[in-house]
N, C-alpha and C positions, 0 to 999 in steps of 0.2 A: 730228441728229447727218446727217440725212439728204447733206445735202453733201459730207459728208467722206467718201460713199465715190465711188467712181469708174468704176462699174460699173450697168448697164441691171443689170434683175430677171432673173435666168435664175444655171444652176449653168454652173459655170467649175472646171477643171483643173488643179492646182497640178504644176506641175512640179519643184518643189523649195520643200522648205519646212524649217528651220530654227529652235532655239526654243534662245535665245545670252543669256549670260548677258553683266553688264557686262564681267568678266574675260575675254571672247570663249570661253568654252568652250560646249560647242555638242550636241547633238545632233538627228540627222536626223527627220525623219516622214517616211512614205509612205504612195502612194497619199492623197493629199489633193485635200480637193474643198471651192470657196468657193459659200455660195449667198445670193445676193444677192435680198430681198425685201420684199416690201409690208405690213403691218399693217394692222385694218380701219380704220384713219383715217389708209391712203393715206403712214405714215412709210418709210419704205425703210433697212432694215435688213441689218446683212450677220454670217453664219457660217459655218462651219469644221468639220469633222474629217479628222480624220488617223489613221494608226495609229505608234502609241510603244509604243515599249519599254518598261512602267515600272519594272523595276528600274533602265535609263539615266535615264528621270528622276528619279529617288529621287535616284540617285547624281551627279548634277548640279546637283541644291539642296541638296547637303549643308552648300557651304561658299559659298552662295548662295541670295539669297532672291527677286532678281528677276530676270524673263525678260522678253525681246521674241523675239516672231516674225519670223523672215526669211522674206518670201515671195516667190520665182516663180514669174511668171503668163507669161514669154514675155519675148525684149527688148524691152527698152522699158517691164514690166507688171512691174515688180519695189517692192515694199514692208517699210515695216517698220512692224510691229503693235508698239505698246511696250506692254506687261504687258498681255495677253490676259487674260482671263476664260480658265480652264480648268475639265476638268472630264472626270478620267482615272478607269476602273475600276484596280480596285484587283488586280490583277493582279500577284504577285511571283517568280511560275516565271520564270529566264532566259534561257527559251525561246521566250515568251509576248511574242506586242504584244497590246495592247487600243487599242480608240478612243478618242482625245483629240476632244473634241467645245471647239471655243476660238468668240470674239465676242470687238471687241475693246471694249476699256473708257473709250478718248479715241478714236482715228482710225487711219486707215493713213499713216506720213508715204510717198509716194513715194521712191526713190534710182533714179538714176540708173544706169546699167548699169555703167560705172566705179568708182561709192560699190559699190552692189553684189560686185563682184568683188574691191576693195581691203577689205571687211567680209572675205569669204569667204575670202580668203586671211589677212587673219589670224588666224583664227578655229585653233581645237582640237577638233577630234571628237572623242564617246566611242565605243566601239565596243566590243558585246558579247564578239567575238574573242581581244581581247586581257586578258582580266578585268577589262573599263570600264581600260581602259588610255586614254591622251592619244595622238592622232593630230592634225597638222598637216592641215587640207583641203587635198586635191591640186587640181589644174590642175580633175581634172573631180567639185568640189565634193563629194567625199564618198563618190562614190556606186561602190559596190564590189563590186555586183552579189549579195554576198551576198541571199540571200532572208529572212525573217522568221521562219523557225522553227527 
């Protein structure tokens, strides 16, 4: 899979990330980081981590079992990670966030900036402050400025 990772070895800050279902329901991940590294055989791998509100992730998965990860690393560097491998903590207090670890199950699909914007504008975002209600992502892509506490 080394050829499907378009980055050099290193750590990259994720500007925005969303877990999204095929029906375009989504939740925002915060403080995300991607890491590209080589194993002992020199094969390149990608993994990442971010904070997630576990109760929102459970709510997102209630009706759909499939998720894609939408990643924004800056203009010209936007990707969809189809059905990532996810590992998250088992914290269910609605006020608590925990770390979710992710890795590609296939590869990264590049998104043109216009396609990324169209995908997000068609999405709905689960938010904790409205009893996990659904809201359309605004032009700020759902960044509400609320902290995770």
